[in-house]
C-alpha angles and dihedrals in degrees: 000000000000119000120189138173126221130190120239123246110273093248090053098048094095087061106026129051094194146284127282111202124198119192133166145074123287111191091191132035104276124196125225127188122238117195139186108279104160092245136089121229140199120225114209123180122210134179096027141341119272134191115272137175132176128206116194143110089269118170090210129018113177094179100122096163132061088232130079094226104146139026119288128195115222108203126208111305125218095181135034125259141179131238127197123206135185137180131021104347121204105161134157118199112201103207111203127211112249092266094031100094097061097064089052101049096026096208139086103307093198087074087072098049109135090003138124111202140170116262091224092066085082107078095213091053097047093102086071082096089077091047092051090059089060091048093058086061093051120096105175128067091227092056090047093052092048089054090046093050092047088058096043103044099069090044094056092040090055095051114113115183116223117247091251093057109096119219099244096186095100090048091048090050089051092052093046096045089054094043091241096303096129132102125243089235091057091049092050090050089051090051091047091235143102121279087241090052092050093048089052091053091049094049092050099043105024103028094231137074115258090246091052092046092050089052091053091048091050090050093050088051087052093052094050093049094046090052092047091050105028096163093061115115112253090237087066089062093043092056096039092052096042100244114163093226142347094262089057089049092051094046091052091047093051092045094053099031109027095235142059121269090254092053092047093055091047098047134066104233094201114203092008089057092050092052090051093050101039104031108062124192106268140132 
């Protein structure tokens, strides 16, 4: 199985972190781990359909076929899951920036938290059906991404935020710069609004509360530092990331990552590891 990363078109970078492409043949159903990243994504098949199953505590799962034969939107996750794939895989994951999904679907993104939904449920995206026909004829990842970007560019270009939608980019930069170690009260003061008002904006545009998003950013910072210094004792990370004890640290790790810290450092997490390495937290 070949896994590659592609940069997004310059005009799409405010909305899309990049593309993860999976290509290859799996003779047997093969599991892959999906973990909490603080971003939504769009799974788009090309070439030909393949068998696909997902195992998670999803609130909504609209996959009603054993085949991945049309685009699916993966909303913000708050818990890990597993997917199983089989057959000739040709799949592009469009990985959004934290606030990149909202301009595409143009409705409250928290509705799709822990959900896997069909792209054609959004009326202004229903013409994707025509594009999918072109993608079935596409063999290379580069051609598939070109088709996808030709579809996405005019959609993002035509987005006009309403006057009551706060630009969260400075707030996201603040959270990311501080590795999530910032209070919601401080963020609300920086945005010159109430805590409740900021929470509403985050739920609509990000799909998570500001508190939940800060926690995800902290966890991603923890992962990066653990991988960079694998010989550090776990108690070092417990103290540095303000966990009350080691058991709480491990519970959090399993919830978000599907494995213990020791298992994570020992295993190659495949696509998940590539996303962590290539797709940095940015907005």
